N, CA, C and O atoms as a MOPAC input file, in Angstrom:
PM7 MOZYME 1SCF
protein

 N      0.44500 1    -1.29200 1     0.15600 1
 C      0.13300 1     0.19400 1    -0.07200 1
 C      0.86100 1     1.06100 1    -0.01800 1
 O      0.50100 1     1.88300 1    -0.86100 1
 N      1.86800 1     1.45400 1     0.58500 1
 C      2.68500 1     2.50000 1     0.87100 1
 C      3.36000 1     2.67700 1    -0.50000 1
 O      4.07700 1     3.67700 1    -0.46200 1
 N      3.39500 1     1.90600 1    -2.00800 1
 C      3.93100 1     1.64500 1    -2.76500 1
 C      3.06200 1     2.77500 1    -3.60400 1
 O      3.42600 1     3.89800 1    -3.95400 1
 N      1.86100 1     2.14700 1    -3.80200 1
 C      0.63400 1     2.64400 1    -3.98400 1
 C      0.62300 1     4.24800 1    -3.61000 1
 O      0.92500 1     5.16200 1    -4.37700 1
 N      0.26700 1     4.34200 1    -2.46200 1
 C      0.15600 1     5.79000 1    -1.99800 1
 C      1.16500 1     6.92500 1    -2.43600 1
 O      0.96900 1     8.11900 1    -2.66200 1
 N      2.26900 1     6.18100 1    -2.47900 1
 C      3.53600 1     7.01200 1    -3.13100 1
 C      3.61900 1     7.37800 1    -4.23500 1
 O      4.36400 1     8.31600 1    -4.51800 1
 N      2.83100 1     6.69800 1    -5.22400 1
 C      2.53200 1     6.74800 1    -6.47400 1
 C      1.43200 1     8.05900 1    -6.96500 1
 O      1.26900 1     8.71000 1    -7.99700 1
 N      0.95800 1     8.03200 1    -5.92900 1
 C     -0.41500 1     8.80000 1    -5.84600 1
 C     -0.07800 1     9.76400 1    -5.40800 1
 O     -0.89600 1    10.66300 1    -5.60100 1
 N      1.07500 1    10.15100 1    -4.69100 1
 C      1.41000 1    11.48800 1    -3.98000 1
 C      1.14900 1    11.21500 1    -2.68300 1
 O      1.02100 1    12.30600 1    -2.12800 1
 N      1.00000 1    10.32800 1    -1.89500 1
 C      0.39600 1    10.50900 1    -0.59300 1
 C      1.33800 1     9.68800 1     0.21500 1
 O      2.40200 1     9.24200 1    -0.21400 1
 N      0.93500 1     9.54700 1     1.24300 1
 C      1.95900 1     8.72500 1     2.63200 1
 C      0.56100 1     8.32700 1     3.34100 1
 O     -0.51800 1     8.85800 1     3.60600 1
 N      1.23200 1     7.04500 1     3.49700 1
 C     -0.08300 1     5.95600 1     4.87800 1
 C      0.73200 1     6.56900 1     6.06500 1
 O      1.89800 1     6.35900 1     6.39700 1
 N     -0.37100 1     7.51500 1     6.69500 1
 C     -0.55000 1     7.88300 1     7.68200 1
 C     -0.64500 1     7.01000 1     9.12900 1
 O      0.06900 1     7.08600 1    10.12900 1
 N     -1.95200 1     6.04500 1     8.80300 1
 C     -2.13400 1     5.03900 1    10.06400 1
 C     -2.83200 1     3.97200 1     9.17700 1
 O     -3.52400 1     4.20600 1     8.18600 1
 N     -2.47700 1     2.55300 1     9.79900 1
 C     -3.11200 1     1.56200 1     9.40200 1
 C     -3.71400 1     0.96900 1    10.51100 1
 O     -3.08800 1     0.79400 1    11.55700 1
 N     -5.19500 1     0.55900 1    10.32700 1
 C     -5.96500 1    -0.62500 1    11.70900 1
 C     -6.62800 1    -1.69300 1    10.74600 1
 O     -7.09400 1    -1.56800 1     9.61400 1
 N     -6.51000 1    -2.78000 1    11.58100 1
 C     -7.02000 1    -3.93900 1    11.34100 1
 C     -8.78000 1    -3.78400 1    11.84900 1
 O     -9.19800 1    -3.26600 1    12.88500 1
 N     -9.45400 1    -4.32300 1    10.90200 1
 C    -11.02900 1    -4.12300 1    11.12800 1
 C    -12.09800 1    -4.98500 1    11.10800 1
 O    -13.27500 1    -4.71100 1    10.87100 1
 N    -11.35700 1    -6.57500 1    11.50800 1
 C    -12.02500 1    -7.87400 1    11.07400 1
 C    -13.25100 1    -7.70100 1    11.85700 1
 O    -13.49600 1    -6.77400 1    12.62800 1
 N    -13.93700 1    -8.62900 1    11.58800 1
 C    -15.23700 1    -8.92300 1    12.67200 1
 C    -15.75900 1   -10.67100 1    12.50500 1
 O    -15.15700 1   -11.45400 1    11.77000 1
 N    -16.61500 1   -10.94400 1    13.09200 1
 C    -16.68400 1   -12.29200 1    12.89700 1
 C    -17.28600 1   -12.75200 1    11.67500 1
 O    -17.36900 1   -13.97000 1    11.51500 1
 N    -17.80300 1   -11.82800 1    10.61700 1
 C    -17.53900 1   -12.54300 1     9.54300 1
 C    -16.63800 1   -13.00600 1     8.74200 1
 O    -16.97900 1   -13.71500 1     7.79500 1
 N    -15.72300 1   -12.78600 1     8.90300 1
 C    -14.50300 1   -13.51300 1     8.36300 1
 C    -14.69300 1   -15.25300 1     9.17500 1
 O    -14.30000 1   -16.25300 1     8.57500 1
 N    -15.13200 1   -15.30800 1    10.11900 1
 C    -15.42900 1   -16.82100 1    10.29900 1
 C    -16.48700 1   -17.47600 1     9.79300 1
 O    -16.46900 1   -18.62300 1     9.34600 1
 N    -17.66700 1   -16.54800 1     9.88100 1
 C    -19.02800 1   -17.12800 1     9.41600 1
 C    -18.88800 1   -17.26900 1     7.88500 1
 O    -19.47700 1   -18.19900 1     7.33300 1
 N    -18.17300 1   -16.43900 1     7.19600 1
 C    -18.36300 1   -16.93300 1     5.85800 1
 C    -17.21800 1   -18.53500 1     5.04900 1
 O    -17.31200 1   -19.19700 1     4.01500 1
 N    -16.26500 1   -18.53500 1     6.22600 1
 C    -15.03400 1   -19.61200 1     6.16900 1
 C    -16.03300 1   -21.04500 1     6.99900 1
 O    -15.86800 1   -22.26500 1     6.99800 1
 N    -16.89300 1   -20.28900 1     7.53000 1
 C    -17.95300 1   -21.59100 1     8.08700 1
 C    -18.94900 1   -22.28200 1     7.36700 1
 O    -19.40900 1   -23.42400 1     7.39100 1
 N    -19.18400 1   -21.04900 1     6.59400 1
 C    -20.56100 1   -21.48200 1     5.60200 1
 C    -19.60800 1   -22.16200 1     4.47900 1
 O    -20.15000 1   -23.16900 1     4.02200 1
 N    -18.74800 1   -21.98000 1     4.09100 1
 C    -18.14000 1   -22.52100 1     2.64900 1
 C    -17.70700 1   -23.97900 1     3.23200 1
 O    -17.75100 1   -25.07200 1     2.66700 1
 N    -17.29200 1   -23.65500 1     4.49300 1
 C    -16.66300 1   -25.47300 1     4.67800 1
 C    -18.41200 1   -26.13600 1     4.82000 1
 O    -18.51100 1   -27.26300 1     4.33400 1
 N    -19.09900 1   -25.83500 1     5.13200 1
 C    -20.76700 1   -26.57000 1     5.05000 1
 C    -21.19600 1   -26.44700 1     3.65200 1
 O    -22.35700 1   -26.75900 1     3.38400 1
 N    -20.64400 1   -26.15700 1     3.00100 1
 C    -20.90500 1   -25.96700 1     1.25700 1
 C    -22.04000 1   -25.20700 1     1.45700 1
 O    -23.02000 1   -25.94300 1     1.34300 1
 N    -22.35800 1   -24.04600 1     1.71000 1
 C    -23.24400 1   -22.67800 1     1.99500 1
 C    -22.38900 1   -21.64800 1     1.53500 1
 O    -21.27100 1   -21.32800 1     1.93900 1
 N    -23.25700 1   -21.06500 1     0.40600 1
 C    -23.04000 1   -19.73700 1    -0.60100 1
 C    -23.02800 1   -18.53800 1     0.54600 1
 O    -23.60900 1   -18.59400 1     1.63000 1
 N    -22.20100 1   -17.40700 1     0.02900 1
 C    -22.73800 1   -16.22000 1     0.76100 1
 C    -24.01300 1   -15.80600 1     0.19600 1
 O    -24.67600 1   -15.07200 1     0.92900 1
 N    -24.51100 1   -16.10100 1    -0.93200 1
 C    -25.57100 1   -15.61300 1    -1.33500 1
 C    -26.77600 1   -16.40100 1    -0.43100 1
 O    -27.63700 1   -15.89500 1     0.28800 1
 N    -26.54300 1   -17.67400 1    -0.70400 1
 C    -27.72800 1   -18.22900 1     0.37900 1
 C    -27.08800 1   -18.12900 1     2.08300 1
 O    -27.87100 1   -18.41000 1     2.99000 1
 N    -25.99300 1   -17.81700 1     2.34200 1
 C    -26.23000 1   -17.44800 1     3.66000 1
 C    -26.94900 1   -16.20200 1     3.85700 1
 O    -27.45000 1   -15.97200 1     4.95800 1
 N    -27.05100 1   -15.36600 1     2.88800 1
 C    -28.20700 1   -13.81500 1     3.40500 1
 C    -29.43000 1   -14.34500 1     3.28200 1
 O    -30.34700 1   -13.71100 1     3.80400 1
 N    -29.75900 1   -15.64300 1     2.55900 1
 C    -31.19800 1   -15.57900 1     2.43500 1
 C    -31.81200 1   -16.28200 1     4.17500 1
 O    -32.98600 1   -16.58900 1     4.38200 1
 N    -30.69200 1   -16.40000 1     5.20900 1
 C    -31.07500 1   -16.87300 1     6.50000 1
 C    -31.25600 1   -15.45700 1     7.26600 1
 O    -30.51300 1   -14.50300 1     7.03900 1
 N    -32.16800 1   -15.42500 1     8.06500 1
 C    -32.13400 1   -14.24700 1     9.15700 1
 C    -31.24400 1   -13.77500 1     9.66200 1
 O    -31.01800 1   -12.56600 1     9.70400 1
 N    -30.55600 1   -14.67200 1    10.15300 1
 C    -29.50400 1   -14.41800 1    11.09500 1
 C    -28.04400 1   -15.68200 1    11.33900 1
 O    -28.25400 1   -16.79900 1    11.81000 1
 N    -27.17200 1   -15.38200 1    11.07500 1
 C    -26.10400 1   -16.38900 1    11.02100 1
 C    -26.46300 1   -17.38700 1    12.42300 1
 O    -26.25700 1   -18.59200 1    12.56700 1
 N    -26.95400 1   -16.59100 1    13.18700 1
 C    -26.90200 1   -17.10400 1    14.58300 1
 C    -28.11100 1   -18.51800 1    14.35100 1
 O    -28.27400 1   -19.28200 1    15.30300 1
 N    -28.58800 1   -18.66000 1    13.54600 1
 C    -29.36200 1   -19.46500 1    13.23700 1
 C    -28.78500 1   -20.77200 1    12.90100 1
 O    -29.34600 1   -21.78300 1    13.32400 1
 N    -27.64500 1   -20.86500 1    12.13000 1
 C    -26.85100 1   -21.89000 1    11.79800 1
 C    -25.81000 1   -22.34900 1    12.54800 1
 O    -25.54400 1   -23.53800 1    12.72500 1
 N    -25.06300 1   -21.16300 1    13.10700 1
 C    -23.98600 1   -21.21300 1    13.96800 1
 C    -23.91300 1   -21.50100 1    15.32600 1
 O    -23.10400 1   -22.21000 1    15.92500 1
 N    -25.11000 1   -20.69500 1    15.84100 1
 C    -25.30800 1   -20.66000 1    17.72200 1
 C    -24.77600 1   -19.16500 1    17.91400 1
 O    -23.79900 1   -18.65600 1    17.36600 1
 N    -25.64700 1   -18.59600 1    18.81500 1
 C    -25.03600 1   -17.45900 1    19.16700 1
 C    -23.87600 1   -17.39100 1    20.02400 1
 O    -23.43800 1   -16.27700 1    20.31400 1
 N    -23.28800 1   -18.49400 1    20.49400 1
 C    -22.06200 1   -18.47500 1    21.47000 1
 C    -21.28600 1   -18.55700 1    20.55900 1
 O    -20.42600 1   -17.67600 1    20.57000 1
 N    -21.21700 1   -19.46200 1    19.53700 1
 C    -20.14700 1   -19.31700 1    18.54300 1
 C    -19.74200 1   -18.30400 1    17.86600 1
 O    -18.58300 1   -18.01400 1    17.56800 1
 N    -20.85000 1   -17.68100 1    17.58400 1
 C    -20.62500 1   -16.28000 1    16.83700 1
 C    -19.94500 1   -15.21500 1    17.62700 1
 O    -19.36500 1   -14.32600 1    17.00300 1
 N    -19.94900 1   -15.20100 1    19.30100 1
 C    -19.55000 1   -14.50300 1    19.63400 1
 C    -18.48800 1   -14.35100 1    20.24600 1
 O    -18.11800 1   -13.30600 1    20.78200 1
 N    -17.73100 1   -15.70900 1    20.20700 1
 C    -16.63500 1   -16.23600 1    20.31600 1
 C    -15.61100 1   -16.06100 1    19.22800 1
 O    -14.41000 1   -16.24500 1    19.42200 1
 N    -16.27700 1   -15.59700 1    17.75200 1
 C    -15.80400 1   -15.88200 1    16.78400 1
 C    -15.36900 1   -14.00300 1    16.52000 1
 O    -14.43900 1   -13.47500 1    15.91000 1
 N    -16.56800 1   -13.40800 1    17.32200 1
 C    -16.12900 1   -11.82800 1    17.57500 1
 C    -14.93800 1   -11.53600 1    18.32000 1
 O    -13.99400 1   -10.90600 1    17.84500 1
 N    -14.98400 1   -12.01700 1    19.54900 1
 C    -14.06600 1   -12.01500 1    20.28000 1
 C    -12.72400 1   -12.26100 1    19.52000 1
 O    -11.85800 1   -11.39100 1    19.62000 1
 N    -12.49600 1   -13.29300 1    18.82200 1
 C    -11.44400 1   -13.50800 1    18.28600 1
 C    -11.17200 1   -12.94600 1    17.29400 1
 O     -9.99400 1   -12.86000 1    16.94600 1
 N    -12.19800 1   -12.40000 1    16.55100 1
 C    -11.56400 1   -11.02000 1    15.71700 1
 C    -11.07300 1   -10.08000 1    16.06500 1
 O    -10.12900 1    -9.62600 1    15.41800 1
 N    -11.52300 1    -9.46600 1    17.18000 1
 C    -11.37700 1    -8.18800 1    18.19200 1
 C     -9.62500 1    -8.71900 1    18.75400 1
 O     -8.76400 1    -7.84800 1    18.87000 1
 N     -9.40400 1    -9.71300 1    18.95500 1
 C     -8.00200 1   -10.05900 1    19.46700 1
 C     -7.22400 1    -9.79400 1    18.31400 1
 O     -6.28500 1    -8.99800 1    18.28900 1
 N     -7.70000 1   -10.59600 1    17.18200 1
 C     -6.63900 1   -10.41700 1    16.04700 1
 C     -6.61300 1    -9.10600 1    15.37400 1
 O     -5.77200 1    -8.91100 1    14.49700 1
 N     -7.38400 1    -8.27000 1    15.67300 1
 C     -7.48200 1    -6.99600 1    15.30900 1
 C     -6.27000 1    -6.52100 1    16.22400 1
 O     -5.17900 1    -6.27200 1    15.71100 1
 N     -6.47900 1    -6.40700 1    17.52800 1
 C     -4.98300 1    -6.24300 1    18.36500 1
 C     -3.74600 1    -6.57300 1    18.23000 1
 O     -2.88100 1    -6.03800 1    18.92400 1
 N     -3.45700 1    -7.53000 1    17.29200 1
 C     -2.33600 1    -8.19600 1    17.11100 1
 C     -1.81100 1    -7.51200 1    15.35800 1
 O     -0.67800 1    -7.58400 1    14.88200 1
 N     -2.70900 1    -7.05400 1    14.88200 1
 C     -2.30800 1    -6.82800 1    13.29000 1
 C     -2.57100 1    -7.58200 1    12.54600 1
 O     -2.33800 1    -7.38800 1    11.35300 1
 N     -3.25200 1    -8.90800 1    13.08200 1
 C     -3.51000 1   -10.21200 1    12.09900 1
 C     -4.73600 1   -10.11700 1    11.64400 1
 O     -5.05700 1   -11.17800 1    11.10800 1
 N     -5.87700 1    -9.03100 1    11.60200 1
 C     -7.24700 1    -9.16700 1    11.27600 1
 C     -7.09400 1    -9.43400 1     9.28500 1
 O     -6.19400 1    -9.13000 1     8.50200 1
 N     -8.38300 1   -10.09300 1     9.09400 1
 C     -8.60600 1   -10.02500 1     7.50700 1
 C     -8.50600 1    -8.80900 1     6.58600 1
 O     -8.11500 1    -8.73800 1     5.42100 1
 N     -8.99700 1    -7.79700 1     7.48400 1
 C     -9.34400 1    -6.70200 1     6.62800 1
 C     -8.43200 1    -5.27800 1     7.20700 1
 O     -8.17100 1    -5.21100 1     8.40800 1
 N     -8.11500 1    -4.49300 1     6.53000 1
 C     -7.09000 1    -3.36100 1     6.93900 1
 C     -7.99900 1    -2.43900 1     6.46100 1
 O     -8.74100 1    -2.73000 1     5.52300 1
 N     -8.03300 1    -1.09800 1     7.13100 1
 C     -8.02900 1     0.09800 1     6.65400 1
 C     -6.53700 1     1.05700 1     6.76200 1
 O     -5.65500 1     0.98300 1     7.61700 1
 N     -6.64000 1     2.02300 1     5.47900 1
 C     -5.51900 1     3.00100 1     5.95300 1
 C     -5.86900 1     4.28500 1     5.72300 1
 O     -6.82900 1     4.63500 1     5.03600 1
 N     -5.18300 1     4.92500 1     6.22900 1
 C     -5.25400 1     6.37600 1     6.41700 1
 C     -4.38200 1     7.15100 1     5.69600 1
 O     -3.24500 1     7.08400 1     6.16100 1
 N     -4.53100 1     8.20500 1     4.27300 1
 C     -3.53900 1     8.32100 1     3.64800 1
 C     -3.79700 1    10.12400 1     4.08700 1
 O     -4.79300 1    10.69400 1     4.53200 1
 N     -2.75100 1    10.51400 1     3.81400 1
 C     -2.09900 1    12.14000 1     3.75900 1
 C     -1.67500 1    12.43000 1     3.02400 1
 O     -0.69300 1    11.73200 1     2.76900 1
 N     -1.86900 1    13.38400 1     2.21400 1
 C     -0.73400 1    14.35400 1     0.90400 1
 C      0.39700 1    14.16000 1     1.48700 1
 O      0.49000 1    13.95000 1     2.69600 1
 N      1.38100 1    14.21200 1     0.68200 1
 C      2.74700 1    14.45600 1     0.83900 1
 C      3.06600 1    15.63900 1     1.54100 1
 O      4.24300 1    15.94500 1     1.73300 1

């Protein structure tokens, strides 16, 4: 990202990991042969996976974010 920002005349000022339980919900759905489109037809992922499991995934995502190991990252860019 730093190289792309530099080419655009910007610099990376800050990064942050922004993962949530959906990184695990999506993986578990695919493991069970449920597509994301099909998953959206359920009113709540808790119906499939249980609220305790989803709560645990949310806590794990928060921990991974604190370790800078989440599956989504945000970038704050500034003009040089």
